[in-house]
C-alpha positions as CSV (number, residue, x, y, z in Angstrom):
1,M,157.1,26.0,161.7
2,D,160.5,26.8,163.1
3,L,161.6,24.3,165.7
4,H,163.8,24.8,168.7
5,L,167.1,22.9,168.6
6,D,166.0,20.1,170.9
7,S,163.0,19.4,168.6
8,V,165.3,19.4,165.5
9,C,167.4,16.7,167.2
10,V,164.3,14.5,167.3
11,Q,162.3,15.5,164.2
12,G,164.6,17.4,161.8
13,G,165.6,16.3,158.4
14,Y,162.7,13.9,157.6
15,T,159.0,14.5,157.6
16,P,157.0,11.4,156.6
17,G,153.9,11.7,154.4
18,N,150.6,10.0,154.9
19,G,151.2,6.3,155.5
20,E,155.0,6.6,155.1
21,P,157.5,5.1,157.6
22,R,157.8,7.2,160.8
23,Q,161.5,6.3,161.1
24,I,163.9,7.3,158.4
25,P,164.0,4.3,156.0
26,I,167.3,2.6,155.3
27,I,167.7,2.7,151.5
28,Q,170.2,-0.1,151.3
29,S,170.7,0.0,147.6
30,T,173.7,0.9,145.5
31,T,171.7,1.9,142.4
32,F,168.5,3.6,141.4
33,K,166.3,2.8,138.4
34,Y,165.2,5.4,135.7
35,A,162.8,5.1,132.8
36,T,165.1,6.6,130.2
37,S,168.7,7.5,129.5
38,E,167.7,11.1,129.2
39,D,166.3,11.1,132.8
40,M,169.6,9.8,134.1
41,G,171.6,12.1,131.8
42,K,170.1,15.1,133.5
43,L,171.5,13.8,136.8
44,F,175.0,13.5,135.4
45,D,174.7,17.0,134.0
46,L,173.6,18.3,137.4
47,E,170.4,19.6,135.7
48,A,168.1,17.6,138.0
49,S,168.1,16.4,141.5
50,G,167.9,12.7,142.3
51,Y,170.0,9.5,142.9
52,F,171.8,7.2,140.6
53,Y,174.6,5.7,142.6
54,T,175.1,5.5,146.4
55,R,178.8,6.3,146.1
56,L,177.7,9.9,145.6
57,Q,174.4,10.3,147.4
58,N,171.8,8.2,149.1
59,P,168.3,9.3,150.4
60,T,169.0,8.0,153.9
61,N,172.2,9.9,154.2
62,D,170.7,13.1,152.8
63,A,167.9,13.0,155.4
64,V,170.4,12.7,158.2
65,A,172.7,15.3,156.7
66,A,169.7,17.7,156.5
67,K,169.1,17.2,160.2
68,I,172.7,18.1,161.1
69,C,172.5,21.0,158.6
70,A,169.5,22.4,160.5
71,L,171.1,21.9,163.9
72,E,174.2,23.9,162.8
73,G,172.1,26.5,161.0
74,G,173.7,25.9,157.6
75,T,172.4,25.8,154.0
76,A,173.8,22.4,152.8
77,A,175.5,19.4,154.2
78,M,176.9,16.0,153.3
79,L,177.8,12.9,155.2
80,T,181.1,11.2,154.9
81,S,182.5,7.8,155.9
82,S,184.5,9.3,158.8
83,G,185.5,12.5,160.5
84,Q,188.9,12.3,158.8
85,A,187.2,12.1,155.4
86,A,185.1,15.2,156.4
87,N,188.2,17.2,157.2
88,F,190.0,16.0,154.1
89,Y,187.1,16.9,151.9
90,A,186.5,20.2,153.6
91,V,190.0,21.4,152.8
92,F,190.6,19.6,149.5
93,N,187.4,21.0,148.1
94,I,189.1,24.4,147.9
95,A,192.8,23.7,148.1
96,G,195.1,21.8,145.8
97,C,198.7,21.3,144.8
98,G,200.6,24.5,145.3
99,D,198.2,25.9,147.9
100,H,198.6,26.7,151.5
101,V,196.4,26.4,154.6
102,V,196.8,27.8,158.1
103,A,195.6,25.5,161.0
104,S,195.6,25.5,164.8
105,S,198.5,23.5,166.2
106,T,196.3,21.8,168.9
107,I,194.0,19.9,166.6
108,Y,193.4,16.1,166.9
109,G,196.6,14.1,166.2
110,G,195.0,12.2,163.3
111,T,194.0,15.5,161.7
112,Y,197.5,16.9,162.3
113,N,199.0,13.9,160.5
114,L,196.5,14.2,157.6
115,F,197.5,17.8,157.1
116,A,201.2,17.7,157.9
117,V,202.1,14.4,156.2
118,T,199.5,13.1,153.8
119,M,198.2,16.3,152.3
120,K,201.7,17.7,152.2
121,R,202.5,14.8,149.8
122,M,199.6,16.1,147.7
123,G,201.3,19.4,147.4
124,I,199.3,21.3,150.0
125,E,201.4,23.0,152.6
126,F,200.2,23.7,156.1
127,T,201.4,26.3,158.7
128,F,200.4,25.4,162.3
129,V,199.7,28.3,164.7
130,N,199.2,28.6,168.4
131,P,195.4,28.9,168.9
132,D,196.1,31.6,171.5
133,A,198.2,33.7,169.1
134,T,197.3,37.3,168.6
135,E,195.6,38.5,165.4
136,E,198.9,40.0,164.3
137,E,200.7,36.6,164.8
138,L,197.9,34.8,162.9
139,D,198.2,37.4,160.1
140,A,201.9,36.6,159.7
141,A,201.1,33.0,158.9
142,F,199.1,33.8,155.8
143,R,200.4,33.8,152.2
144,P,199.0,34.9,148.9
145,N,198.2,31.2,148.1
146,T,196.5,30.5,151.5
147,K,193.0,29.0,150.9
148,A,191.6,28.4,154.4
149,L,192.0,28.7,158.2
150,F,191.2,25.6,160.2
151,G,190.6,25.0,163.9
152,E,188.6,22.9,166.5
153,T,185.9,24.4,168.8
154,I,187.4,22.3,171.6
155,A,190.7,20.7,170.7
156,N,191.1,16.9,171.2
157,P,192.7,16.1,173.6
158,A,194.3,19.4,174.6
159,L,190.9,20.9,175.3
160,T,191.9,24.4,174.1
161,V,188.9,26.5,173.2
162,L,189.0,28.3,169.9
163,D,188.3,32.0,169.8
164,I,186.0,31.6,166.8
165,E,185.3,35.3,166.3
166,K,189.0,36.2,166.3
167,F,189.9,33.4,163.8
168,A,186.9,34.4,161.6
169,R,188.1,38.0,161.5
170,V,191.6,37.0,160.5
171,A,190.3,34.5,157.9
172,H,188.0,37.0,156.3
173,R,190.6,39.7,156.3
174,H,192.7,37.4,154.1
175,G,189.7,36.4,151.9
176,V,189.5,32.8,153.0
177,P,186.9,30.7,154.9
178,L,187.2,29.6,158.5
179,I,186.7,25.8,158.8
180,V,185.8,24.7,162.3
181,D,185.7,21.1,163.5
182,N,182.8,21.2,166.0
183,T,182.9,17.5,167.1
184,F,183.4,18.0,170.8
185,A,180.9,20.8,171.4
186,T,178.3,19.7,168.9
187,P,175.7,22.2,167.8
188,V,173.8,21.6,171.1
189,N,176.5,23.6,172.9
190,C,178.0,25.8,170.2
191,R,177.0,26.8,166.7
192,P,180.2,28.2,165.0
193,F,178.3,29.9,162.2
194,E,176.8,32.3,164.7
195,W,180.3,33.5,165.5
196,G,181.6,33.9,162.0
197,A,182.7,30.4,160.9
198,D,182.0,29.5,157.3
199,I,182.3,25.7,157.2
200,V,181.8,23.2,160.0
201,T,182.9,19.6,160.2
202,H,182.1,16.7,162.5
203,S,183.3,13.3,163.4
204,T,179.7,12.0,163.8
205,T,181.4,8.9,165.3
206,K,181.6,10.8,168.6
207,Y,178.7,12.5,170.5
208,M,176.3,12.6,167.5
209,D,176.3,8.8,167.3
210,G,177.1,8.6,171.0
211,H,177.0,4.8,171.3
212,G,180.1,3.6,169.5
213,A,178.0,2.0,166.8
214,G,179.0,3.6,163.5
215,V,181.9,5.6,162.1
216,G,181.0,8.7,160.2
217,G,181.6,12.3,159.4
218,C,179.7,15.4,158.2
219,I,180.5,18.7,156.5
220,V,178.1,21.7,156.8
221,D,178.3,24.9,154.8
222,S,177.0,28.2,156.2
223,G,176.3,29.4,152.7
224,K,177.6,32.8,153.7
225,F,181.1,32.9,152.3
226,D,181.2,34.8,149.1
227,W,183.4,32.7,146.8
228,T,182.8,34.9,143.9
229,K,184.4,37.9,145.7
230,Y,187.6,35.9,145.5
231,A,187.1,34.1,142.2
232,D,190.8,34.0,141.4
233,K,191.5,32.3,144.7
234,F,188.7,29.7,144.3
235,P,188.6,28.8,140.6
236,G,187.1,25.3,141.3
237,L,183.9,27.0,142.5
238,C,183.9,30.0,140.2
239,T,185.1,28.7,136.8
240,P,183.7,26.0,134.5
241,D,184.2,22.4,135.7
242,D,185.2,20.4,132.5
243,S,184.2,17.2,134.2
244,Y,180.6,18.3,134.4
245,H,180.2,20.0,131.0
246,G,181.4,23.3,132.1
247,V,179.1,23.9,135.0
248,V,180.1,26.9,137.3
249,Y,179.0,25.8,140.8
250,T,178.5,29.3,142.2
251,E,176.4,30.3,139.2
252,R,174.3,27.1,139.1
253,F,173.8,26.5,142.8
254,G,174.5,29.9,144.4
255,L,176.5,30.6,147.5
256,E,174.1,28.4,149.5
257,G,174.8,25.2,147.5
258,A,178.0,25.6,145.5
259,Y,180.5,24.3,148.1
260,I,178.6,21.1,149.0
261,T,177.5,20.4,145.5
262,K,181.1,20.5,144.3
263,A,182.3,18.3,147.2
264,T,179.6,15.8,146.2
265,A,179.9,15.9,142.4
266,Q,183.7,15.9,142.4
267,L,185.2,14.5,145.6
268,M,182.6,11.9,146.5
269,R,182.5,10.9,142.9
270,D,186.2,10.4,142.8
271,F,187.1,9.2,146.3
272,G,183.8,7.6,147.3
273,S,184.1,8.1,151.1
274,I,180.4,7.7,151.5
275,Q,178.8,6.9,154.9
276,S,176.8,3.6,154.6
277,P,173.0,4.1,154.9
278,Q,173.0,1.7,157.8
279,N,175.5,3.9,159.7
280,A,173.5,7.0,158.8
281,F,170.4,5.3,160.3
282,L,172.3,4.5,163.5
283,L,173.6,8.1,163.5
284,N,170.1,9.4,163.4
285,L,169.1,7.4,166.4
286,G,171.9,9.0,168.3
287,L,171.0,12.5,167.1
288,E,167.5,12.0,168.5
289,S,168.9,12.0,172.1
290,L,171.9,14.3,171.5
291,H,170.4,17.3,173.4
292,V,169.6,15.1,176.4
293,R,172.9,13.3,176.5
294,M,175.1,16.4,176.1
295,Q,173.6,17.9,179.2
296,R,174.5,14.7,181.2
297,H,178.0,14.4,179.7
298,C,178.8,18.0,180.7
299,E,177.3,17.6,184.2
300,N,179.5,14.5,184.8
301,A,182.6,16.1,183.4
302,Q,182.2,19.1,185.6
303,A,181.8,17.0,188.7
304,V,184.8,14.8,187.8
305,A,187.0,17.9,187.0
306,E,186.1,19.5,190.3
307,Y,187.0,16.2,192.1
308,L,190.3,15.8,190.3
309,Q,191.3,19.4,190.9
310,G,191.3,18.9,194.6
311,H,193.2,15.5,194.6
312,D,196.8,15.4,195.9
313,K,197.9,12.8,193.3
314,I,196.8,15.0,190.3
315,A,199.3,17.5,188.9
316,W,196.9,19.5,186.9
317,V,193.3,19.4,185.4
318,E,192.2,20.9,182.0
319,Y,188.5,21.5,181.7
320,C,187.1,24.8,180.5
321,G,184.2,24.6,182.9
322,L,186.4,25.2,185.9
323,P,186.6,28.8,187.1
324,G,190.1,30.0,186.8
325,N,190.8,27.8,183.8
326,K,192.7,29.5,181.0
327,Y,189.7,29.1,178.6
328,Y,186.9,29.6,181.1
329,E,185.9,33.0,179.8
330,L,186.0,31.9,176.2
331,A,183.9,28.8,177.1
332,Q,181.4,31.0,178.9
333,K,181.2,33.2,175.7
334,Y,180.8,30.4,173.1
335,M,179.4,27.6,175.2
336,P,177.5,29.0,178.2
337,S,175.3,25.9,178.6
338,G,178.3,23.5,178.7
339,S,181.3,22.4,176.7
340,C,181.8,18.7,176.5
341,G,182.3,15.6,178.6
342,V,186.0,15.2,178.1
343,V,188.5,16.1,180.9
344,S,192.3,16.0,180.5
345,F,194.5,15.8,183.5
346,G,198.0,14.8,184.6
347,V,198.9,12.2,187.2
348,K,201.8,13.1,189.4
349,G,204.8,10.9,188.5
350,G,204.5,11.3,184.7
351,R,204.1,8.7,182.0
352,K,204.5,5.6,184.2
353,A,202.2,6.9,186.9
354,A,199.5,7.7,184.3
355,E,199.7,4.3,182.7
356,N,199.6,2.6,186.2
357,F,196.6,4.6,187.1
358,M,194.7,3.5,184.0
359,K,195.4,-0.2,184.7
360,H,193.3,0.1,187.9
361,L,190.2,1.7,186.4
362,K,187.2,-0.5,186.5
363,M,184.3,1.5,184.9
364,A,186.4,3.5,182.5
365,A,187.6,1.4,179.6
366,I,190.9,2.0,177.9
367,E,189.9,2.9,174.3
368,T,190.9,5.0,171.4
369,H,187.3,6.1,171.3
370,V,185.9,9.2,173.0
371,A,182.6,11.0,173.4
372,D,180.6,7.8,174.1
373,A,177.7,7.1,176.4
374,R,180.1,4.8,178.3
375,T,183.1,6.3,180.1
376,C,186.4,5.7,178.4
377,C,190.0,6.6,179.0
378,L,193.2,7.1,176.9
379,H,196.8,8.0,177.3
380,P,197.3,9.9,174.0
381,A,201.1,10.0,174.0
382,S,201.3,6.2,173.7
383,A,198.3,5.8,171.4
384,T,196.6,8.4,169.1
385,H,199.6,10.8,169.2
386,R,202.4,8.3,169.3
387,Q,203.6,9.4,165.8
388,M,204.5,12.8,167.2
389,N,207.9,13.7,168.6
390,D,208.2,15.4,172.0
391,E,208.3,18.9,170.4
392,E,205.2,18.2,168.3
393,L,203.4,16.8,171.4
394,R,204.1,19.9,173.4
395,A,202.9,22.1,170.5
396,A,199.7,20.0,170.4
397,G,199.3,20.4,174.2
398,V,199.7,16.7,174.8
399,G,202.3,16.0,177.5
400,P,203.5,12.5,178.4
401,D,201.5,12.5,181.6
402,L,198.2,13.5,180.0
403,V,195.2,11.3,180.6
404,R,192.0,11.9,178.6
405,L,188.9,10.9,180.4
406,S,185.7,10.9,178.4
407,C,182.8,11.0,180.9
408,G,179.8,9.0,179.8
409,I,176.3,9.3,181.0
410,E,176.6,7.0,184.0
411,D,176.0,8.2,187.5
412,K,178.7,10.8,188.4
413,R,179.1,9.3,191.9
414,D,180.2,6.0,190.3
415,L,182.7,7.7,188.0
416,I,184.3,9.6,190.9
417,A,184.4,6.4,193.0
418,D,186.2,4.6,190.2
419,L,188.8,7.4,189.9
420,E,189.2,7.4,193.7
421,Q,190.0,3.7,194.0
422,A,192.4,3.8,191.0
423,L,194.3,6.8,192.4
424,A,194.5,5.1,195.8
425,Q,196.5,2.2,194.2
426,I,199.3,4.3,192.7
């Protein structure tokens, strides 16, 4: 039977048989036994499904990936060791040395560095565009060797909201997929595939885990992008892979499975950024309450944003749930039930005032983490984004006064009281 999203959070991905464990078992094994070499050989030739080494796949991981796949409405998914690994794999699976990718400029600082510095050293060039750019301006960023367009549903920490339909139109006009990092919204609040996105990534470390227990990532494929229509642009998917006896992924696994199979068979094989089965188990526990927690996160963030908006020591507040916010209409379109629990704001007095304010917080802990059941706070310009110069910070929407507050699932009255006493001391 077809389940509603809330029920998929609880029961998706794994259905125990008679007398089998009710909870997803942790298969804490690096290897798997087979009766004959021929049986194992079929796995290495991609002629049979199964497991032979956890560096590539693990049954626990696959069950949890299947749940996330169902939540996003995709056709195939894979877990990775982190959100960074997910974004790297998502792009590197279709782009290599000499290729080009267009990305939103307001993405998470770690992802920006991955693209602008590390992957540039690998020969992949990125052009960063304003997410509010017109379609004509976005068109101008594309080149004949462009292989993907990348953005975040809700940017971390700028909180810009991506116009997914616009970005999808532009990407498809140039014959490339739209990759969307859906970490902050989660599929509970937004399903990018329904708006034209082709591939979705997650840092499962955030809301999906929700308890600061396990680092992880996930890639989900919609199965809708027709790689064969642009075979010359995507030879890795549409021509024989010599490392797997000439298999052509789109022919063997169809549009629904080609992309994830290639990412598993090639990238996970060679880079080994697998999520541990133990972390996958913890992730599944978080997913079971995701639909409940997201509602509370959004409720708390809305209350906090409204409180800060009226405070005389606050210079500005960025939260797309506030009427009059630049992204309010887009948020209502893509996320009518709520966006996320993160509020960005500026304390009057700039960098020093922001740092002073944070010293006086009692409930909200200063952490690099975000999207946790417990409220946490960060000054990105001196932490996650400290590698950026002032010009890059401005382009990413991260000013020196910006404070990122991730509202947990505590009582909103206590969160506001904590902010009130901290602001009173600066």
